[in-house]
C-alpha positions as CSV (number, residue, x, y, z in Angstrom):
1,X,53.0,-19.7,-21.9
2,X,50.0,-21.9,-22.0
3,X,47.3,-20.3,-24.1
4,X,44.2,-19.4,-22.0
5,X,41.0,-19.3,-24.1
6,X,37.6,-20.8,-24.2
7,X,37.4,-24.5,-24.5
8,X,34.4,-26.5,-25.7
9,X,32.7,-29.8,-25.1
10,X,30.1,-31.3,-27.4
11,X,27.3,-30.1,-25.1
12,X,28.4,-26.5,-24.8
13,X,31.1,-24.1,-23.8
14,X,33.0,-24.0,-20.6
15,X,35.9,-21.9,-19.4
16,X,39.2,-23.8,-19.4
17,X,42.8,-23.8,-20.5
18,X,43.4,-24.5,-24.1
19,X,46.5,-26.6,-23.4
20,X,48.5,-24.6,-25.9
21,X,52.1,-25.3,-26.3
22,X,53.9,-22.0,-26.6
23,X,57.5,-21.4,-25.6
24,X,57.3,-17.6,-25.7
25,X,59.7,-15.2,-27.3
26,X,63.5,-15.4,-27.1
27,X,63.7,-11.8,-26.0
28,X,61.6,-12.5,-22.9
29,X,63.9,-15.3,-21.7
30,X,67.0,-13.2,-22.5
31,X,65.6,-10.3,-20.4
32,X,65.2,-12.7,-17.5
33,X,68.8,-13.8,-17.8
34,X,70.0,-10.2,-17.9
35,X,68.0,-9.2,-14.9
36,X,69.4,-12.0,-12.7
37,X,72.8,-12.1,-14.3
38,X,72.6,-15.8,-15.2
39,X,72.8,-17.0,-18.8
40,X,71.1,-20.2,-17.9
41,X,67.8,-18.4,-17.8
42,X,68.3,-17.2,-21.4
43,X,66.5,-18.8,-24.4
44,X,69.6,-20.7,-25.4
45,X,70.2,-21.6,-21.8
46,X,66.8,-23.2,-21.5
47,X,66.6,-24.6,-25.1
48,X,68.2,-28.0,-24.1
49,X,65.4,-28.5,-21.5
50,X,62.7,-27.5,-24.0
51,X,64.1,-30.2,-26.4
52,X,64.6,-32.7,-23.6
53,X,60.9,-32.8,-22.5
54,X,59.4,-32.4,-26.0
55,X,58.0,-35.1,-28.3
56,X,57.5,-32.9,-31.4
57,X,54.8,-33.8,-33.8
58,X,56.9,-33.4,-36.9
59,X,59.8,-35.9,-37.1
60,X,61.5,-33.8,-39.9
61,X,61.7,-30.6,-37.9
62,X,65.0,-29.0,-37.0
63,X,66.6,-31.0,-34.2
64,X,68.4,-27.8,-33.1
65,X,65.0,-26.3,-32.2
66,X,62.9,-29.3,-31.3
67,X,63.1,-32.5,-29.3
68,X,61.6,-35.9,-30.5
69,X,62.2,-38.3,-27.6
70,X,60.7,-36.4,-24.6
71,X,57.5,-37.5,-22.8
72,X,55.5,-34.4,-23.5
73,X,53.7,-34.8,-26.8
74,X,52.6,-32.0,-29.0
75,X,50.1,-31.8,-31.8
76,X,49.4,-29.1,-34.3
77,X,46.0,-28.5,-35.9
78,X,47.3,-29.8,-39.2
79,X,49.0,-32.9,-37.7
80,X,45.7,-34.0,-36.3
81,X,43.8,-33.7,-39.6
82,X,41.6,-30.9,-38.4
83,X,40.5,-29.2,-41.6
84,X,38.3,-26.5,-40.3
85,X,36.2,-24.8,-43.1
86,X,37.1,-21.3,-42.1
87,X,40.9,-21.9,-42.0
88,X,41.7,-20.3,-45.4
89,X,39.5,-17.2,-44.8
90,X,40.9,-16.6,-41.4
91,X,44.5,-16.7,-42.8
92,X,43.5,-14.4,-45.7
93,X,41.9,-12.0,-43.2
94,X,45.1,-11.6,-41.2
95,X,47.4,-11.5,-44.3
96,X,45.2,-8.6,-45.6
97,X,46.2,-6.5,-42.5
98,X,49.9,-7.4,-42.6
99,X,50.0,-10.4,-40.2
100,X,51.7,-13.1,-42.2
101,X,52.0,-16.8,-41.6
102,X,54.8,-18.1,-39.3
103,X,55.2,-21.8,-39.7
104,X,56.6,-22.5,-36.2
105,X,55.2,-20.9,-33.0
106,X,57.9,-22.7,-30.9
107,X,61.1,-21.4,-32.6
108,X,61.7,-18.6,-30.1
109,X,60.3,-16.2,-32.6
110,X,56.5,-16.5,-32.2
111,X,55.5,-13.5,-34.3
112,X,52.8,-13.3,-37.0
113,X,50.0,-15.7,-37.7
114,X,50.9,-19.0,-36.0
115,X,49.1,-22.3,-36.1
116,X,48.0,-23.5,-32.7
117,X,50.1,-26.3,-31.1
118,X,48.6,-28.2,-28.2
119,X,49.9,-30.5,-25.5
120,X,47.9,-33.6,-26.5
121,X,48.4,-37.3,-27.3
122,X,46.0,-38.5,-30.0
123,X,43.6,-35.6,-29.1
124,X,43.7,-36.2,-25.4
125,X,45.0,-33.5,-23.1
126,X,48.2,-34.8,-21.5
127,X,48.8,-33.9,-17.9
128,X,52.3,-33.4,-16.6
129,X,51.6,-35.7,-13.6
130,X,50.9,-38.6,-16.0
131,X,54.4,-38.5,-17.5
132,X,56.4,-37.1,-14.5
133,X,55.0,-39.0,-11.5
134,X,56.3,-37.9,-8.2
135,X,57.0,-40.4,-5.4
136,X,55.4,-38.2,-2.7
137,X,52.7,-38.5,-0.1
138,X,49.8,-36.1,-0.9
139,X,47.9,-35.0,2.1
140,X,44.4,-33.9,1.1
141,X,42.0,-31.8,3.2
142,X,45.1,-30.4,4.9
143,X,45.9,-26.7,5.4
144,X,49.2,-25.2,6.3
145,X,48.9,-22.5,9.0
146,X,52.4,-21.1,8.7
147,X,56.0,-21.9,7.8
148,X,58.4,-22.6,10.7
149,X,61.5,-20.4,10.5
150,X,64.5,-20.5,12.8
151,X,67.9,-18.7,13.1
152,X,70.9,-20.6,12.0
153,X,74.3,-18.9,11.8
154,X,72.7,-15.5,11.7
155,X,70.4,-16.6,8.9
156,X,66.7,-17.2,8.9
157,X,66.0,-20.7,7.6
158,X,62.6,-22.4,6.9
159,X,62.6,-25.7,8.7
160,X,59.1,-27.0,8.2
161,X,55.4,-26.1,8.5
162,X,52.7,-26.0,11.1
163,X,49.3,-27.5,10.1
164,X,46.0,-25.9,10.7
165,X,44.6,-28.6,13.0
166,X,43.6,-28.8,16.6
167,X,47.1,-30.0,17.7
168,X,49.0,-27.6,15.4
169,X,50.9,-30.6,14.1
170,X,54.3,-29.9,12.6
171,X,56.1,-31.4,9.6
172,X,59.8,-30.9,9.6
173,X,61.7,-30.8,6.3
174,X,64.7,-33.0,5.7
175,X,66.1,-30.5,3.2
176,X,64.0,-27.5,2.2
177,X,60.5,-26.1,2.2
178,X,58.8,-25.2,-1.1
179,X,55.7,-23.0,-1.1
180,X,53.8,-23.6,-4.3
181,X,50.3,-22.4,-3.6
182,X,49.6,-20.3,-6.6
183,X,49.7,-16.5,-7.2
184,X,47.1,-15.8,-4.5
185,X,47.8,-18.2,-1.7
186,X,51.6,-18.3,-1.8
187,X,52.0,-14.6,-0.7
188,X,49.2,-15.1,1.8
189,X,51.0,-18.1,3.4
190,X,54.2,-16.2,3.5
191,X,52.6,-13.2,5.2
192,X,50.8,-15.4,7.7
193,X,54.3,-16.9,8.4
194,X,55.7,-13.4,9.2
195,X,57.4,-12.9,5.9
196,X,56.2,-9.8,4.1
197,X,55.5,-6.0,4.5
198,X,56.2,-5.4,8.2
199,X,53.6,-2.6,8.5
200,X,50.8,-4.8,7.1
201,X,51.9,-7.8,9.2
202,X,51.9,-5.8,12.4
203,X,48.4,-4.5,11.6
204,X,47.1,-8.0,11.9
205,X,49.2,-8.8,15.0
206,X,51.6,-11.1,13.1
207,X,55.2,-11.2,14.4
208,X,57.6,-10.0,11.7
209,X,60.1,-12.7,10.8
210,X,61.4,-11.0,7.8
211,X,60.4,-7.6,6.4
212,X,60.0,-8.1,2.6
213,X,57.8,-5.3,1.3
214,X,57.5,-6.9,-2.2
215,X,55.6,-10.0,-1.0
216,X,52.0,-9.8,-2.4
217,X,52.9,-6.9,-4.7
218,X,53.6,-6.7,-8.5
219,X,50.7,-9.1,-9.4
220,X,50.4,-9.3,-13.2
221,X,48.0,-11.3,-15.4
222,X,46.9,-11.3,-19.0
223,X,43.5,-9.7,-19.8
224,X,41.5,-10.7,-22.9
225,X,38.5,-8.9,-24.4
226,X,36.0,-11.2,-26.2
227,X,33.8,-10.3,-29.2
228,X,31.2,-12.3,-31.1
229,X,30.7,-12.3,-34.9
230,X,27.7,-13.5,-36.9
231,X,28.7,-15.6,-39.9
232,X,27.5,-14.8,-43.3
233,X,27.0,-18.4,-44.3
234,X,26.3,-20.5,-41.2
235,X,24.4,-23.1,-43.3
236,X,27.8,-24.3,-44.5
237,X,28.6,-25.9,-41.1
238,X,31.4,-23.5,-40.0
239,X,31.3,-23.7,-36.2
240,X,30.3,-25.8,-33.2
241,X,26.6,-26.1,-32.9
242,X,25.9,-26.4,-36.6
243,X,24.3,-29.7,-37.6
244,X,26.9,-29.9,-40.4
245,X,29.9,-29.4,-38.2
246,X,30.3,-33.1,-37.8
247,X,33.8,-34.2,-38.8
248,X,35.2,-36.3,-35.9
249,X,38.6,-34.8,-36.5
250,X,37.3,-31.3,-35.5
251,X,37.0,-32.5,-31.9
252,X,40.6,-33.8,-31.6
253,X,41.5,-30.4,-30.2
254,X,40.0,-27.1,-29.5
255,X,38.1,-25.5,-32.5
256,X,40.8,-23.0,-33.5
257,X,43.4,-22.8,-36.3
258,X,45.5,-19.7,-35.6
259,X,46.5,-17.1,-33.1
260,X,47.8,-13.7,-34.4
261,X,50.8,-12.5,-32.4
262,X,51.5,-8.9,-33.2
263,X,53.1,-5.7,-32.2
264,X,51.3,-2.4,-31.8
265,X,52.4,0.9,-33.4
266,X,55.5,2.0,-31.4
267,X,54.9,5.8,-31.6
268,X,51.6,5.4,-29.8
269,X,53.1,3.0,-27.3
270,X,55.8,5.5,-26.5
271,X,53.3,8.2,-25.8
272,X,51.3,5.8,-23.5
273,X,54.4,4.8,-21.6
274,X,55.4,8.5,-21.1
275,X,51.8,9.2,-19.9
276,X,52.3,6.4,-17.3
277,X,55.7,7.7,-16.3
278,X,56.6,11.2,-17.5
279,X,60.2,10.9,-16.3
280,X,61.0,7.7,-18.2
281,X,62.8,7.2,-21.5
282,X,60.3,5.0,-23.4
283,X,63.0,3.9,-25.9
284,X,64.7,2.0,-23.1
285,X,61.5,0.2,-22.1
286,X,61.5,-3.6,-22.8
287,X,58.3,-3.2,-24.7
288,X,60.0,-1.0,-27.3
289,X,63.8,-1.7,-27.0
290,X,63.4,-5.1,-28.8
291,X,60.7,-6.9,-30.7
292,X,57.8,-8.0,-28.6
293,X,54.4,-9.6,-28.9
294,X,52.2,-6.9,-27.4
295,X,48.9,-8.4,-28.4
296,X,47.5,-11.8,-29.1
297,X,44.2,-12.4,-31.0
298,X,42.5,-15.8,-31.3
299,X,39.5,-16.9,-33.3
300,X,37.4,-19.8,-31.9
301,X,35.0,-21.6,-34.1
302,X,32.1,-21.5,-31.6
303,X,30.0,-19.0,-29.7
304,X,31.6,-18.4,-26.3
305,X,28.6,-16.8,-24.7
306,X,29.5,-16.6,-21.0
307,X,29.4,-12.7,-21.2
308,X,26.6,-12.5,-23.7
309,X,23.9,-15.0,-23.0
310,X,21.8,-13.8,-25.9
311,X,24.1,-15.7,-28.3
312,X,23.2,-19.3,-28.8
313,X,25.8,-22.0,-29.6
314,X,23.9,-22.9,-32.8
315,X,26.6,-22.6,-35.4
316,X,25.8,-18.9,-36.3
317,X,28.7,-17.2,-34.5
318,X,32.4,-17.3,-33.9
319,X,34.3,-15.8,-30.9
320,X,37.4,-13.7,-30.9
321,X,39.6,-12.6,-28.1
322,X,42.2,-9.8,-27.9
323,X,44.7,-10.2,-25.1
324,X,47.3,-7.8,-23.7
325,X,50.4,-10.1,-23.6
326,X,53.0,-8.1,-21.6
327,X,50.9,-6.0,-19.2
328,X,52.5,-3.1,-17.3
329,X,49.6,-2.9,-14.7
330,X,50.4,-4.3,-11.3
331,X,48.0,-5.5,-8.6
332,X,48.3,-6.8,-5.1
333,X,47.5,-9.7,-2.8
334,X,46.9,-8.6,0.8
335,X,45.6,-10.3,3.9
336,X,42.0,-10.2,4.9
337,X,42.7,-11.5,8.4
338,X,45.0,-14.0,10.2
339,X,42.9,-17.0,9.3
340,X,44.5,-19.2,6.5
341,X,41.0,-20.3,5.6
342,X,40.0,-16.8,4.6
343,X,40.5,-15.8,1.0
344,X,43.1,-13.0,0.6
345,X,42.2,-9.6,-0.6
346,X,42.9,-9.6,-4.3
347,X,43.2,-6.4,-6.3
348,X,44.3,-7.4,-9.9
349,X,44.3,-3.8,-10.9
350,X,43.7,-4.7,-14.6
351,X,44.2,-2.2,-17.3
352,X,45.4,0.5,-14.8
353,X,48.0,1.8,-17.2
354,X,47.6,3.8,-20.4
355,X,50.1,1.3,-22.0
356,X,47.8,-1.7,-21.4
357,X,44.7,0.2,-22.6
358,X,46.5,1.3,-25.7
359,X,47.6,-2.2,-26.5
360,X,44.0,-3.5,-26.2
361,X,42.6,-0.6,-28.2
362,X,45.0,-1.2,-31.0
363,X,44.4,-4.9,-31.0
364,X,40.6,-4.4,-31.1
365,X,40.9,-1.8,-33.9
366,X,43.1,-4.1,-36.0
367,X,40.7,-7.0,-35.5
368,X,37.7,-4.9,-36.5
369,X,39.6,-3.8,-39.6
370,X,40.5,-7.3,-40.5
371,X,37.0,-8.7,-40.2
372,X,35.0,-5.8,-41.5
373,X,37.2,-3.9,-44.0
374,X,38.9,-6.7,-45.9
375,X,37.3,-8.8,-48.7
376,X,38.0,-12.0,-46.9
377,X,36.5,-10.6,-43.7
378,X,33.4,-9.4,-45.6
379,X,33.1,-12.8,-47.2
380,X,33.1,-14.5,-43.7
381,X,31.3,-12.0,-41.3
382,X,27.8,-10.6,-41.5
383,X,28.0,-8.4,-38.4
384,X,29.3,-8.0,-34.9
385,X,26.9,-9.0,-32.2
386,X,26.9,-6.8,-29.1
387,X,24.9,-6.4,-25.9
388,X,21.6,-4.5,-26.0
389,X,22.0,-0.7,-26.1
390,X,25.6,-0.9,-27.4
391,X,26.9,-0.3,-30.9
392,X,29.3,-2.5,-32.9
393,X,32.8,-1.2,-33.4
394,X,33.3,1.0,-36.4
395,X,36.2,2.7,-38.2
396,X,35.5,5.9,-36.2
397,X,35.0,4.3,-32.7
398,X,37.0,6.5,-30.3
399,X,39.2,5.7,-27.3
400,X,36.5,6.3,-24.8
401,X,34.1,3.8,-26.4
402,X,36.9,1.2,-26.7
403,X,37.8,1.7,-23.0
404,X,34.2,1.1,-22.1
405,X,34.2,-2.1,-24.1
406,X,37.4,-3.2,-22.3
407,X,35.8,-2.5,-18.9
408,X,32.7,-4.5,-19.8
409,X,34.4,-7.5,-21.3
410,X,37.9,-7.8,-19.8
411,X,38.4,-11.2,-18.3
């Protein structure tokens, strides 16, 4: 569960991956194991592999939970000596609204206010390919047109690929064909190969090799809603852009101390789930049947201004993001035509369910309360900065206004 937020360079913000090191919740892995009937997919089934690859930053941590000899190195904010000036206030803000400190985000129980752990080596982002080099030939500027499938003993077997070149060159596999082209291009390539919803394939004149209606369906993704907050005392050098924000240690990782991993009120979530499916029993839904992180909120010590260009990266603002962590909305990936060079038709269908909108609303309400109604929040924040012709969130902001905010800012 790599944490996706805004990342920063010294000369300004850019959108990137944080490089967060988050295992996820034990309940999620155990649900996978239950669904496929294989305990190896459970948290304890995967734990030996978590430990095997990990080089944990704290040599005194529990060896039943962490590994210390793996190639993938982790660093926490504290272990890198990053003493951000807002750290204590941010922790007090969340404690004031009942989100208490959890000392280990990677214990299988990532609930509460957790310190960010990143996949870095002495502050440098560590890429998997640098520690797990593969002895393979990489063919750049090469497109696969389709997968070759043949009948063997009454079974359909992938035997290689056809390339998109003038000769339609073929590469035949010695053992197996693995399609790893991402959430968009993998279903596209499968459908172009005749594997997918038969009706859709025939509409584009593609011979149906295998009718699999679920190919390109059930697309899911996290959605985050950003907000910007003007600081009460920016002269103290609290964020990136301030002339006083100069400690070199601050730049050994992303400018962030904590993420708040929280649940939403279950009564409201039950009502939202019933609204989405009136015939369901909400108490049997995985979002309610066991503890879950429904919402994640992060606080970045910089002004991430991609959606609000009126905010300068000058040390006067911080950015927060509220993310729906286990969305129930599902989108689709469909073909645009038969050309592998064409982008597929992507419908992410974000926030299509009442459950997802409820989670984001509750996350936004709790964040507003934390920053505007607590003594620690009032000590830190002067005001919320919003787009022209819009009002900051208040204690009486209704669902309609929150849904409008979600529509404007969801990313």
